[in-house]
C-alpha positions as CSV (number, residue, x, y, z in Angstrom):
1,M,51.8,45.3,151.2
2,S,53.6,43.0,148.8
3,K,57.3,43.7,148.5
4,L,57.1,45.2,145.2
5,S,54.9,47.9,146.8
6,I,57.9,49.5,148.5
7,P,60.5,50.2,145.9
8,L,58.0,50.9,143.9
9,L,57.0,53.4,146.2
10,C,60.5,55.1,147.1
11,A,61.5,54.6,143.4
12,L,58.0,57.2,142.4
13,F,58.8,59.6,145.4
14,I,62.2,59.9,144.0
15,V,61.1,60.9,140.6
16,G,58.7,63.2,141.9
17,L,61.7,64.8,144.3
18,F,63.8,65.5,141.3
19,A,60.9,66.3,138.9
20,C,60.0,69.3,141.3
21,Q,63.2,69.9,142.1
22,S,63.6,70.9,138.3
23,E,60.5,72.5,137.9
24,K,62.2,75.0,140.5
25,N,65.1,75.7,139.0
26,D,63.4,76.5,135.7
27,S,61.1,78.8,137.9
28,S,64.6,80.4,139.4
29,T,66.0,80.7,136.3
30,E,63.7,82.5,134.1
31,T,63.8,85.7,132.7
32,K,62.0,88.1,135.1
33,T,60.3,91.5,132.6
34,W,60.4,94.6,133.9
35,E,58.1,97.8,132.8
36,L,58.0,101.7,133.8
37,V,54.9,102.0,135.1
38,P,52.5,105.9,135.9
39,S,51.7,105.1,139.1
40,G,49.4,108.1,140.1
41,E,50.7,108.9,143.3
42,K,52.0,112.5,143.5
43,I,54.5,114.5,146.0
44,E,52.8,117.6,146.3
45,I,55.4,121.1,147.2
46,E,53.3,124.1,148.2
47,L,55.3,127.5,146.9
48,D,55.1,131.1,147.5
49,S,53.8,133.3,144.8
50,L,58.2,133.9,144.3
51,T,59.1,130.7,143.1
52,A,58.4,128.8,140.2
53,N,57.2,125.7,140.2
54,V,60.2,124.5,137.9
55,A,63.7,123.9,139.4
56,L,66.9,125.0,137.6
57,A,68.6,123.5,140.2
58,M,67.1,121.0,143.1
59,V,68.6,118.3,145.4
60,Y,66.8,115.3,146.9
61,Y,67.8,114.9,149.9
62,D,67.1,112.0,152.5
63,G,70.1,111.4,154.8
64,G,67.9,113.1,157.6
65,D,64.9,112.3,159.8
66,S,63.1,113.0,157.0
67,P,63.3,113.5,153.2
68,L,64.0,117.0,151.7
69,L,63.6,118.9,148.5
70,F,66.4,121.3,148.4
71,N,65.7,124.1,145.5
72,V,67.1,127.3,144.6
73,N,64.9,130.6,143.5
74,S,67.9,132.7,141.9
75,D,65.6,136.2,142.1
76,K,66.0,135.5,146.3
77,N,69.4,134.7,146.0
78,A,68.4,132.2,148.3
79,L,68.5,127.9,148.8
80,Q,64.9,126.8,150.4
81,I,64.3,123.5,151.9
82,Y,61.4,121.9,152.0
83,D,59.7,119.1,153.7
84,V,58.7,116.7,151.2
85,D,56.3,114.9,153.3
86,A,54.8,117.6,155.4
87,G,54.6,119.3,151.5
88,K,56.0,122.6,153.3
89,L,58.8,125.4,153.2
90,Q,61.1,123.8,155.7
91,K,63.4,126.9,155.8
92,E,64.8,129.5,153.7
93,L,68.5,130.7,153.8
94,V,68.5,133.9,151.9
95,F,72.6,135.5,150.9
96,E,73.7,138.6,150.3
97,A,74.8,138.7,146.5
98,E,77.8,140.9,147.4
99,G,80.2,141.9,149.9
100,P,82.7,140.2,152.1
101,N,80.1,137.7,153.5
102,G,78.1,137.6,149.7
103,V,77.0,134.1,148.1
104,R,76.2,134.2,144.8
105,V,73.8,131.1,144.7
106,G,74.2,129.3,142.0
107,F,74.3,125.5,141.5
108,F,74.8,123.3,145.0
109,H,75.4,119.4,146.4
110,V,74.2,118.1,149.6
111,H,77.1,116.3,151.0
112,N,74.9,116.2,154.2
113,L,72.7,118.5,156.5
114,D,76.4,120.4,157.8
115,S,78.4,120.2,154.5
116,I,76.5,122.0,151.3
117,F,78.9,122.6,148.8
118,I,77.6,126.2,146.2
119,F,79.4,126.5,142.9
120,P,78.7,130.0,141.9
121,E,78.3,130.1,137.9
122,W,81.0,130.1,136.2
123,S,83.4,130.8,138.3
124,Q,86.5,129.2,140.3
125,K,85.3,129.1,143.6
126,L,83.0,127.2,146.3
127,I,81.6,128.3,149.2
128,L,80.8,125.4,151.5
129,V,77.7,126.1,154.2
130,D,75.5,123.9,156.2
131,S,71.7,123.6,156.8
132,E,71.1,126.9,159.0
133,G,73.4,129.4,156.2
134,Q,76.2,129.4,158.1
135,I,79.5,130.3,155.7
136,K,81.7,127.3,157.0
137,N,84.6,127.6,154.4
138,R,85.4,129.1,151.4
139,I,87.4,127.7,148.5
140,D,89.2,129.4,145.6
141,Y,90.7,127.3,143.1
142,E,92.3,127.3,139.5
143,L,91.5,124.9,136.8
144,P,93.6,123.6,133.7
145,E,94.3,125.9,130.6
146,N,91.6,123.8,129.4
147,V,89.0,123.5,131.5
148,S,86.8,126.9,131.9
149,A,84.9,125.7,135.3
150,L,83.4,123.3,136.9
151,F,80.1,122.4,135.7
152,L,77.6,120.7,137.6
153,H,74.2,121.7,137.0
154,N,71.9,120.3,139.3
155,T,68.9,119.7,136.3
156,Y,71.5,119.6,132.8
157,Y,73.3,116.6,132.7
158,V,73.0,116.1,135.7
159,S,76.8,114.9,137.5
160,P,76.8,114.7,141.3
161,P,80.3,115.8,142.9
162,K,81.7,113.5,145.0
163,V,84.0,113.6,148.1
164,V,86.0,111.4,149.1
165,D,89.2,111.7,151.1
166,G,89.6,115.2,151.5
167,Q,88.8,115.7,147.5
168,L,86.0,116.6,145.6
169,I,85.5,115.4,142.4
170,A,83.6,117.0,139.8
171,K,82.6,117.5,136.2
172,A,84.5,119.8,134.0
173,R,83.5,121.8,131.1
174,G,85.5,122.6,128.3
175,T,87.3,126.7,127.0
176,K,85.4,126.2,123.6
177,P,82.3,125.2,121.6
178,P,82.0,122.2,120.4
179,M,82.6,123.6,116.3
180,D,86.0,124.7,117.6
181,Y,87.1,120.9,118.6
182,S,89.2,118.3,117.1
183,Q,89.5,115.3,118.0
184,S,93.1,115.7,119.3
185,E,92.1,118.0,121.1
186,L,89.3,116.4,122.7
187,D,91.0,113.4,123.4
188,D,92.9,116.0,126.2
189,L,90.0,117.6,128.1
190,P,89.0,115.9,130.8
191,V,85.8,115.5,132.0
192,L,86.3,115.2,135.5
193,V,89.1,117.0,138.1
194,S,89.8,116.4,141.3
195,I,90.2,119.3,143.6
196,D,91.6,118.7,147.2
197,L,89.8,120.7,149.9
198,T,92.5,121.6,152.4
199,S,95.6,122.5,149.6
200,K,93.1,123.6,146.3
201,E,95.2,121.8,144.7
202,V,93.8,120.6,141.0
203,T,93.9,117.4,139.4
204,S,92.7,117.2,136.0
205,L,91.9,112.9,136.2
206,P,92.7,110.2,132.8
207,Y,88.3,110.2,132.3
208,H,87.8,112.1,128.6
209,F,85.1,111.8,126.0
210,P,85.5,108.6,123.9
211,T,88.5,108.6,121.1
212,D,86.1,108.4,118.3
213,Y,83.8,110.8,119.1
214,F,83.4,113.2,116.5
215,S,84.5,110.1,113.6
216,Q,81.1,111.1,112.4
217,G,81.3,114.3,112.9
218,I,81.0,117.1,115.5
219,K,78.6,117.0,118.0
220,M,76.8,118.3,121.7
221,M,79.8,117.7,124.1
222,E,77.7,117.3,127.1
223,V,78.2,114.1,129.4
224,S,76.3,113.0,132.2
225,I,78.4,111.4,135.2
226,V,77.0,108.8,138.1
227,Q,80.2,108.1,140.5
228,E,79.3,105.6,142.7
229,L,81.8,104.0,145.2
230,H,83.7,102.2,143.5
231,R,82.5,102.4,139.9
232,T,81.9,105.6,137.3
233,V,79.3,105.6,134.9
234,F,79.4,107.8,132.3
235,S,76.3,109.0,129.5
236,F,77.6,111.0,126.9
237,A,74.9,113.2,124.4
238,G,75.9,111.9,121.1
239,D,77.0,107.9,121.9
240,H,74.6,105.0,122.2
241,A,77.0,103.2,124.1
242,L,77.1,103.8,128.1
243,Y,80.9,103.6,129.7
244,F,82.2,102.7,133.0
245,S,85.1,102.8,134.8
246,D,86.9,101.4,138.0
247,S,90.0,101.4,137.5
248,G,91.1,104.0,135.5
249,N,90.4,103.3,131.7
250,L,87.3,103.6,130.5
251,T,84.6,100.7,129.0
252,K,82.4,100.5,126.7
253,K,79.0,99.2,127.2
254,D,76.4,99.8,124.6
255,G,73.0,100.3,125.3
256,P,71.0,101.8,122.3
257,S,67.4,103.2,122.6
258,A,65.3,101.4,120.0
259,F,63.2,105.0,120.0
260,L,66.8,107.3,118.4
261,D,68.4,107.1,115.0
262,A,70.8,104.3,114.6
263,T,73.2,106.5,114.0
264,L,72.9,109.4,115.6
265,P,73.5,112.8,114.2
266,V,76.0,115.5,113.7
267,L,76.4,120.0,113.4
268,P,76.9,120.3,110.1
269,Q,80.3,122.3,109.4
270,D,78.2,126.0,109.3
271,V,76.4,126.8,112.1
272,D,75.1,129.5,113.6
273,G,72.9,129.9,116.5
274,R,69.8,128.8,115.1
275,I,71.2,125.5,113.3
276,F,72.8,124.5,116.8
277,A,69.4,124.8,118.6
278,E,67.7,122.4,116.1
279,Y,70.1,120.1,117.0
280,A,70.5,120.1,120.1
281,L,66.1,120.7,120.9
282,T,65.0,118.4,118.2
283,K,67.3,115.8,116.8
284,S,68.3,111.8,118.9
285,R,70.4,112.5,122.0
286,Y,70.8,111.3,125.2
287,S,70.7,113.7,129.0
288,D,70.6,112.4,131.9
289,L,71.8,109.5,134.0
290,I,70.9,109.2,137.6
291,K,71.6,106.3,139.9
292,D,68.8,104.7,141.6
293,P,70.7,103.6,145.0
294,Y,66.8,101.8,146.9
295,R,66.8,99.0,143.4
296,N,70.6,99.9,142.2
297,V,69.1,100.4,138.9
298,L,70.2,103.4,136.4
299,Y,67.8,105.1,134.4
300,R,68.8,107.3,131.6
301,F,66.5,110.1,129.9
302,A,66.5,110.2,126.6
303,F,65.2,112.0,123.4
304,P,63.8,111.4,120.2
305,T,64.6,113.0,116.6
306,E,61.3,116.0,116.3
307,P,61.3,117.8,113.7
308,V,60.2,121.6,114.8
309,Q,58.1,123.6,111.2
310,S,58.8,127.0,112.8
311,E,60.4,129.1,115.0
312,E,58.0,129.4,117.7
313,E,58.1,125.7,118.0
314,L,61.6,125.5,118.5
315,R,61.5,128.6,121.0
316,A,58.6,127.1,122.9
317,L,61.1,123.8,122.7
318,R,64.1,125.8,125.2
319,E,61.4,126.0,128.4
320,N,58.9,122.5,127.5
321,P,60.8,119.6,125.3
322,R,58.7,116.9,123.6
323,S,58.3,113.5,123.9
324,F,61.5,111.7,126.1
325,I,62.3,108.0,126.5
326,L,63.5,106.5,130.3
327,M,65.9,103.6,130.3
328,V,66.7,101.4,132.9
329,F,70.3,99.5,133.0
330,D,71.1,97.1,135.9
331,E,74.1,96.8,137.6
332,N,75.8,95.4,134.9
333,L,74.2,98.1,133.0
334,E,71.9,95.7,130.7
335,L,69.1,97.2,129.9
336,L,65.7,95.9,131.6
337,T,63.3,98.4,130.1
338,E,63.0,101.7,128.1
339,K,59.5,103.5,127.4
340,K,58.9,106.6,125.3
341,F,57.0,109.1,127.2
342,D,53.9,111.1,125.4
343,A,54.5,115.4,125.4
344,G,52.4,117.4,127.7
345,T,52.2,115.7,131.2
346,Y,55.8,115.6,132.7
347,Y,58.9,117.5,132.4
348,P,61.6,115.3,132.9
349,S,64.4,118.0,133.8
350,N,62.5,118.0,137.1
351,S,63.4,114.0,138.6
352,F,64.7,112.9,141.7
353,V,64.6,109.5,143.1
354,G,62.9,108.2,146.4
355,E,62.4,104.9,148.6
356,K,59.5,103.7,146.5
357,G,61.4,104.9,142.8
358,L,61.6,107.4,140.6
359,Y,59.8,110.7,140.5
360,L,59.2,112.8,137.7
361,S,57.7,116.6,137.1
362,T,54.2,116.8,136.8
363,S,54.8,120.6,136.3
364,N,54.7,120.5,132.0
365,S,53.3,124.0,130.7
366,Q,50.7,122.3,128.7
367,N,49.4,119.5,131.6
368,P,46.2,120.4,132.5
369,E,46.5,119.4,135.9
370,I,49.3,121.6,136.7
371,K,49.4,124.1,139.5
372,E,50.8,127.4,139.3
373,D,51.9,127.6,142.8
374,W,52.9,123.3,143.5
375,M,55.3,121.1,143.0
376,A,54.0,118.2,141.5
377,F,55.9,114.8,140.8
378,E,54.5,111.3,139.6
379,L,55.9,108.0,140.9
380,I,56.7,106.4,137.9
381,E,57.3,102.5,139.3
382,L,59.8,99.4,138.0
383,V,57.7,96.9,137.8
384,G,58.9,93.3,137.8
385,K,56.9,90.7,136.3
C-alpha cells in the first residue's frame, strides 16, 4: 500500500463517521407524529339485572394486586367493586341510607383501599369508608358563602380531588346559575377549596375562572381539573385554552380543537330551560380532562356544534351524545393529536385510563354490539409514527 493510501483511508473514514453521526442526529430530531387508533381490544364486565351498563359514578383503580372498577348503584345505595381482569363483581358494599349509620352513596374518590371518600350530593359532609364497607370517619364542614357544594362528579367534568398533608383539595361549585353571575363575581368564585381533614377548616384557594371568561357573553360555568404532584391543569367548558398553575397563578396555554367553532358560543340574553339545554348539549364546548400517568399525557374531550331539528332529538342528547373529539396533550401541554369519533359507537363520559391506554365505553344505545348486562370498554391506543 502506498504512503498516500493510509491518510486517504483515514480521511474517508472520518468523513464517513461524521456522515453517519449527522444522519443519526437528523433522525433523532425528527418530529414524531401521533394517532389515536381504536384497537378492537375490549374489557368486558358482567353485571346483574339491577345494574345499568352505563355509570353515573365510576372510578378505575390499579393501586392494588389487580385493577378494580368501582361503580355506584344508586338503586341499591351501593358501591360495587369489580375485578377488571376477571370481569366479575368482587364485592358489593350496600349502605343504609338513613339512621345513625346512614350513608347516601353519591360521588366518590378512591384514595386507597383503606380510604374511600364518599360525597353525598349537595351536602356539606363527607364519609370515609374502606373497601370492606367499614365507616372510618364522618366529616361535616362549612363552605364559603359563595360556594354551594363540592362538585366531584365522577363522569361529568371529571375533577378528582387530591389528598395531601391532611388536606382534601376539591372542586367547588357556585350558588347561582351562570346567567346570574357578573364577571366580577366570577373573579371571586373559587374553583378549588381545601378542607383540613382534622380541624374541618375550609380554605378557598386562589384559582378562579379566567378574568375574560364572560367578556363575549355568558358561558357554561363548568371546569375539569387535573391535580398533578406539582401542577394543576384546568380545562374550562367555554375556553379553547388550557390553564395551569404550579405557584398559585394561572398561566394560559392555547389548545384549540380544529373541530370546534373558532369563537365559542355564548348564551342569549333571554334564557329558558329549553334554550339552556340546547346550548349545553348541541354547541361547541370542552368537557373532561383526564390524566394518563403511564404515557404522561392529558386527554381532553370536546363536542362540536351539532344542531337539532326537534325536541325529541334534544331529549335524546341528554342520554346519548353524538360525535365527540378526543385531544391528546403532552407534558408541556402541546397538542400531539386529535380525532373526531362519529356518533353511535362510544359513550364518552364513561372512560378510564389503564396501563395500555384510554378505554372508552361501548355501551352506546345505538351501538349494534351493545350488551345490556355487560359494561364494555374498548382500548383507544395512542400510536406514534
